N, C-alpha and C positions, 0 to 999 in steps of 0.2 A: 607521243610519249608525254606523260605528266612532267611539269616543269622541274620538279626535284630530281627525277630520274635523268632528264636531259642534262641538267647542270652537273650531276654526278658523273655522267658519261664524258662530258666536256672536261671536267677536272681530271679524270683518269687519263684521258688522251693527252692533255697538256703535261701532266706529271711525268708521263712516260717519255716525253720529248725533251724534257729539261733536266739539267743536273740537280743534284740534291741541294745545292747551295741556293737555289731559287725557290721562293715560296709562291704557291699557287692558290688562288681563291676564285670563286664564282659567285654570281648573284643574278637574280631574276629582275630584268628591267620592268616587267609588268607588275611586280609586287608593289602595292600602294604603301607598304610599310617602310620602304626605302626613304630615308630622310637625309637631306644634306645638312652638314653641320654649318654653324656660323662661319662666314667667309668663303663658303663653297657654292653659294647660290648663283643661279643664272636668271636674274630677274626678268629679262626680256625673252626668255626661251619659252617655247610652247611646252605643254604639259608632258608630252612624250619625251622631249629632249631633257627636261628636268628629271624625269624618272630614270632615264638612261644614265645621266650624270650622277645622280644620287646612288644608283646601283654600283657604278664604278668605284665611287668613294667608299661605299660600304664594303665591297670586296677587297679594296686596297687595305682598309683597316684590319680585315681578317688576315690578310697576308702579312701585314706588319706584326700582328700578334704572333704568328708562326715564327717570326724571326726574333721574338722576345722584345719587341718595341711596343710602347703603350699606344693606345688609340689616340689619334690627333686629327685635327682638321688638315685637309690637303687642298689648299686653294689653288687657283689657276694663276700661273705667272703671266707676265706681259706677252710671252710667246705662246700662251694658251696651253702650255704643258703643265702637268701637276708639279707642285713644289714638294718634293719628297723630304723627309727628315734628313739631317746631315748624315753622310755615310751610306745612304741608300739611294737606289735608283729603281725605276720600275716602268711598266708599260700597261696601259689599260686599253681594252678593246671591247666593243659591244655591237650587237645587232638589235633588232626590235625585240628579240626573245631571249638572247643570251648575253652574258657579260663575263669576261675573264680578265684577271689581273695577275701579273707576275712581278715579283719584287726581289731584288738581290742587292748585294753590297756594291758600292761604286767601283770597286776594282774589276767588276765584271760588267758585261753588257747583256741586255735582254730587250727583245722587241716581240710583241705578239700581235696578231691580226686575225680577225674573224670576218668573213664575207659570205653572204648567202651564195650557195653553189648554183649560181645562175650565169647565163652568158654575159660577157662584157659587150656592151653596145658597140657596134661597128663605128659609131661616131667618135668613140673614145680611143680607138686603136692607135691612131697617129699621135695622140697625146701621151698615152701610157707606154706603148711598146716602141722600142728602138727598131730600126730597120732589120737588124740581124735577128731580133726576137720574132718579128713578123715572118721572116724568111723560114724560120724553124717551123712555124705553125702552118705554113702554106700547104694546102691540100689535105690537112688533117681534119676529118669530120668533126672532131671534138674541139677544134680550134677556138670557138667562142668561149667555151668553158675553160680551156687552158689559158686563154688570155686573161680571164678573171683570176685564175690562180697566180699568174705572173704579177698581176696588179697587187694581189694580197701579199705575195712575197716581197715586193718592193716596199709596201707599207711596213711590214715587219722589220725589214732591213733598215729603212729610214728611221723608225723609232729606236732601234738599237744603237745606231751610230749617233743619233742626235744628242744623247747624254754626254758624248765625248766631244763632238764637233760643234754643237750649238749652231748648226748651219742648216738653213732651209734648202732642200734639194728639189729640183725638178725630176720628173720620172726618168729622163734620159741620162741622169747622172749615175744610174745603176743599170747594169746589164745582168739579167737573171738567166742562169743555165740550170735546167733540172736534170737530175739523174735519179729516176724512180721517185722515192719519197724524200730526197734531199735536194738542196739547191745551193748554188753559189751566187752571191751578189757581188759583182765586180764593179769597183768605182771607175767611171770613165772620165773623171776629172779630179784635180787635186782638191781635197777638202781638209780642213784642219784635223790633223791626226791620221789622215789617210791619203796616201799618194795614188796617182793613177795606177790602176792594176791591183791595188789592195783588194782583198776579198773578205767577205763575211759568209759564214756557213749557216744554213738554215735547214729546217725540216718542215714537212707539210703532210697533212692528212685531210680526210673528209670525215666530218662528225656532225650528226644532227642536221643534215642538209646544209652544212656550212663548210667552206674551206677554212682550215686552221693552219696558219703558218707561224713559225717561231724561229727567231734568230737568237742565239746565246753565245757567250764566249767570255 
């Protein structure tokens, strides 16, 4: 599918999964026209990474415009997260071919993640999956793909909670339970703003040969 059609399909899928208070925008990481603004550069990054980074910032500015905010540079903070304008928070995700951004007001939470719909390497299962998550997948012929989907769900939940907790989490800090196209991310440890057992709710779909997971609230 041509890039513009793929991006339109991604935007439509994300829009359907998010409340109207969240602005959504996409960009093509392969487009050479994507240019980072001053303060946004990654001087030591390879060209591919620079393009992905610039695409994310370009889409972020488009999302800001939807919320009535002027275009501005979005530098990376010491924690490597984007520094959003006061009163706003957002999430940026990209693969080699697609980039998606969601931005909302800080009273809300949002986390988005895109992952190629490929199996998760068995070498990563013990790193990414808790024992109970592995137990659920046992014997399922689609387990390697579902493991990748759980990975994506944890990434989306991590991004959503980080705006509030400012805490780096290991994968075992969240337990993912799927119910068709929705999932619950349960905290397995105390985190600023979240006690053990607190949950975040997310949604998932497959679009353009990618897993798309979104947490909002």
